[in-house]
C-alpha positions in Angstrom: 16.7 40.5 -101.6 16.2 43.6 -103.7 13.4 43.8 -106.2 14.2 45.1 -109.6 12.1 46.4 -112.4 9.0 48.5 -112.6 6.5 45.7 -112.0 5.7 43.4 -109.1 3.9 40.1 -109.3 0.7 39.9 -107.3 -1.6 37.1 -106.0 -4.8 36.2 -107.7 -7.2 38.2 -105.5 -5.1 41.4 -105.5 -7.0 42.9 -108.4 -10.4 42.7 -106.7 -9.0 44.5 -103.7 -7.6 47.3 -105.8 -10.9 47.6 -107.7 -12.7 48.2 -104.4 -10.1 50.8 -103.5 -10.4 52.5 -106.9 -14.2 52.7 -106.5 -13.8 54.2 -103.0 -11.4 56.9 -104.4 -13.9 57.7 -107.2 -16.7 58.0 -104.7 -14.6 60.3 -102.5 -13.8 62.4 -105.5 -17.5 62.7 -106.4 -18.3 63.7 -102.8 -15.5 66.3 -102.8 -16.9 67.8 -106.0 -20.5 67.8 -104.8 -19.5 69.4 -101.5 -17.2 72.1 -103.0 -18.5 75.6 -103.4 -17.8 78.3 -106.0 -14.2 79.4 -105.9 -13.0 76.3 -103.9 -9.7 74.8 -104.9 -10.1 71.5 -106.9 -6.8 69.9 -105.8 -8.4 67.6 -103.1 -10.8 66.2 -105.7 -8.0 65.9 -108.3 -5.9 63.9 -105.8 -8.7 61.5 -105.3 -9.2 61.1 -109.1 -5.5 60.4 -109.6 -5.5 57.8 -106.9 -8.6 56.2 -108.4 -6.9 56.1 -111.8 -3.8 54.4 -110.3 -5.9 51.9 -108.4 -8.0 51.1 -111.5 -4.8 50.6 -113.5 -3.5 48.3 -110.8 -6.7 46.3 -110.8 -6.6 45.9 -114.6 -3.0 44.8 -114.8 -3.3 42.5 -111.7 -6.3 40.8 -113.3 -5.0 40.4 -116.8 -1.2 40.4 -116.4 -0.8 39.1 -112.8 1.4 42.1 -111.9 1.2 45.8 -111.0 3.4 48.8 -111.8 5.2 49.8 -108.6 6.6 53.3 -109.2 6.0 54.2 -112.9 2.3 54.3 -113.2 2.5 55.4 -116.8 4.0 52.0 -117.6 0.6 50.5 -117.3 0.3 50.8 -121.1 3.5 48.8 -121.7 2.5 46.2 -119.1 -0.9 45.6 -120.8 0.5 45.7 -124.3 3.1 43.1 -123.4 0.3 40.9 -121.8 -2.0 41.3 -124.8 0.9 40.4 -127.2 1.7 37.2 -125.2 -2.0 36.3 -125.2 -2.2 36.8 -128.9 0.9 34.8 -129.7 -0.4 31.9 -127.6 -3.7 31.8 -129.4 -2.8 32.4 -133.0 -3.1 29.6 -135.5 0.1 27.8 -136.6 1.9 29.6 -139.4 0.6 33.0 -138.5 3.9 34.6 -137.5 4.4 38.3 -137.5 6.2 38.2 -140.9 3.3 36.4 -142.5 0.8 38.8 -141.0 2.8 41.7 -142.5 2.8 40.1 -145.9 -1.0 39.6 -145.7 -1.6 43.2 -144.7 0.6 44.4 -147.6 -1.1 42.2 -150.1 -4.5 43.6 -149.1 -3.6 47.2 -149.5 
């Protein structure tokens, strides 16, 4: 079976594991910076920072959306926006559709 799409569903505890990994990458980046000398190349520390950011994003989407972005790490914004929109739509009061919200905003301006 071939997976399709930019996201992958994950189990409940996946986010906690990714959070631990993210913290480890951040710690490694801080150590790399602390140990570097004047004139050293910053690429190793930057690699750790990028990996930490990806792992933090995975932890966030795993926790709140139940999925992670597989290849397109920039898609984390879309994944979270979709999840937040779903959460909003599930919790809004009856009669508060998008069109009525637009009318209300226009009337208050």
